[in-house]
Structures are given as structure tokens and as C-alpha cells.
C-alpha positions as CSV (number, residue, x, y, z in Angstrom):
1,X,-15.0,-6.6,5.0
2,X,-16.6,-4.3,2.4
3,X,-17.3,-6.2,-0.9
4,X,-18.7,-5.2,-4.3
5,X,-20.0,-8.2,-6.3
6,X,-20.3,-7.8,-10.1
7,X,-23.6,-8.9,-11.6
8,X,-22.2,-12.3,-12.7
9,X,-21.6,-13.5,-9.1
10,X,-24.3,-15.9,-7.9
11,X,-26.9,-14.7,-5.4
12,X,-26.0,-17.7,-3.2
13,X,-22.5,-16.2,-2.9
14,X,-23.9,-12.8,-1.9
15,X,-26.1,-14.5,0.8
16,X,-23.2,-16.5,2.2
17,X,-20.9,-13.5,2.3
18,X,-23.5,-11.5,4.2
19,X,-24.1,-14.4,6.6
20,X,-20.3,-14.3,7.2
21,X,-20.7,-10.7,8.3
22,X,-19.4,-8.9,5.2
23,X,-20.9,-5.7,3.9
24,X,-21.8,-6.8,0.4
25,X,-23.0,-4.4,-2.3
26,X,-24.9,-6.1,-5.1
27,X,-26.3,-3.7,-7.7
28,X,-28.7,-6.2,-9.3
29,X,-32.2,-4.7,-9.4
30,X,-30.9,-1.2,-8.6
31,X,-30.5,1.9,-10.9
32,X,-26.8,1.1,-11.0
33,X,-27.3,-2.3,-12.7
34,X,-25.5,-2.4,-16.0
35,X,-23.0,0.4,-15.2
36,X,-19.9,0.5,-17.3
37,X,-16.7,-1.1,-16.1
38,X,-15.1,2.3,-15.6
39,X,-18.0,3.5,-13.5
40,X,-18.0,0.3,-11.5
41,X,-14.3,0.6,-10.8
42,X,-14.7,4.2,-9.7
43,X,-17.5,3.1,-7.3
44,X,-15.5,0.3,-5.9
45,X,-12.5,2.5,-5.3
46,X,-14.6,5.4,-3.8
47,X,-16.3,3.0,-1.4
48,X,-13.1,1.1,-0.5
49,X,-14.5,-2.3,-1.5
50,X,-13.0,-5.6,-2.6
51,X,-14.3,-6.3,-6.1
52,X,-15.5,-9.8,-6.9
53,X,-16.1,-10.5,-10.6
54,X,-15.7,-12.9,-13.6
55,X,-14.6,-10.1,-15.8
56,X,-10.9,-10.5,-16.7
57,X,-10.7,-6.9,-17.9
58,X,-10.2,-5.7,-14.3
59,X,-6.7,-7.3,-14.3
60,X,-5.6,-4.0,-15.9
61,X,-5.8,-2.4,-12.5
62,X,-3.3,-4.8,-10.9
63,X,-0.6,-2.2,-10.7
64,X,-2.8,0.5,-9.1
65,X,-3.5,0.8,-5.4
66,X,-6.9,-0.8,-4.8
67,X,-8.9,-2.6,-2.1
68,X,-8.6,-6.0,-3.7
69,X,-9.8,-7.7,-6.8
70,X,-11.0,-11.3,-7.0
71,X,-11.6,-12.6,-10.5
72,X,-13.1,-16.1,-11.2
73,X,-12.2,-17.5,-14.6
74,X,-13.5,-21.0,-15.3
75,X,-13.7,-22.9,-18.6
76,X,-17.3,-24.0,-18.0
77,X,-18.6,-21.7,-15.3
78,X,-21.8,-22.3,-13.4
79,X,-23.1,-20.7,-10.3
80,X,-21.9,-23.6,-8.0
81,X,-18.4,-23.6,-9.4
82,X,-18.1,-19.8,-9.2
83,X,-19.5,-19.8,-5.6
84,X,-17.0,-22.5,-4.6
85,X,-14.0,-20.6,-6.0
86,X,-15.1,-17.3,-4.4
87,X,-15.5,-19.0,-1.0
88,X,-12.1,-20.6,-1.3
89,X,-10.4,-17.3,-2.0
90,X,-12.3,-15.4,0.7
91,X,-11.4,-17.9,3.3
92,X,-7.8,-18.1,2.1
93,X,-6.9,-14.5,2.7
94,X,-7.6,-12.3,5.7
95,X,-9.5,-9.0,5.2
96,X,-6.3,-7.0,5.7
97,X,-4.4,-9.0,3.1
98,X,-6.8,-8.0,0.3
99,X,-5.5,-4.4,0.1
100,X,-3.5,-4.3,-3.2
101,X,-4.1,-8.0,-3.9
102,X,-5.4,-9.4,-7.2
103,X,-6.4,-13.0,-7.2
104,X,-7.5,-14.9,-10.3
105,X,-9.2,-18.2,-9.5
106,X,-9.2,-20.7,-12.3
107,X,-10.5,-24.2,-12.5
108,X,-7.5,-25.8,-10.7
109,X,-4.9,-23.1,-10.1
110,X,-4.9,-19.5,-8.9
111,X,-2.7,-16.6,-9.7
112,X,-1.9,-13.8,-7.1
113,X,-0.4,-10.3,-7.7
114,X,0.3,-7.7,-5.1
115,X,0.7,-4.0,-6.0
116,X,3.6,-3.7,-3.6
117,X,2.0,-0.5,-2.2
118,X,-0.8,-2.4,-0.6
119,X,1.2,-3.7,2.4
């Protein structure tokens, strides 16, 4: 699966996703680091990638056709907790299910929205 990780996703998560065989784009240390959310969204859409982030602002795109959005929102986040919730979501849904899917992983619960056009 093609994935774009926002700068706030732990490096251990990037490594494990790559080990799982995913094509993961991580812009840390590149000229694109620090791009605006709008530019990031355009890139994710153009490249057809699932977006993994902790930025709740991307929920505004839930009614658009997209390639998947995974948002991790924890009360006291740390890299291990973020990693755990990302891995839980990635293994819960098959690659083909992410089209049009928005998943918000919280400390205990998760919320799921589907655009309706992503089926």
C-alpha cells in the first residue's frame, strides 16, 4: 500500500510499515519537510497515498474522495502509543478498504467514516 506519514509519526512506525512491504513516503529531512497542510494534502492525493497523521484538521476532507486518512488522537501521546494505534488500524483494514475511509484512533475507541464514493 502507498502511505504518506506526516512528520509527527514515529520513525519506528515508518520502519515497521516498510518492513511490512508498504511504500512509505516520509518527508523528514527532505526539501518538502514543513510543507503546509494544503500542499501535503495535494501531494497525498496526487500520489494516491493513505495519509497517516496526528493532525485532526484533516478530518475536513472526510466527505471528499481520497485514498484513506488515519488520524491518531491521544490525550498523552508518545511515540510508542502512536505506533501501537497506527499498527492496530493498519492491520484492522485491508489495503482496498482504505479508499474513502477516515479512521480516528483515540486512546480507547476509534471512529470510522466512509465517503460512500470510496467503495
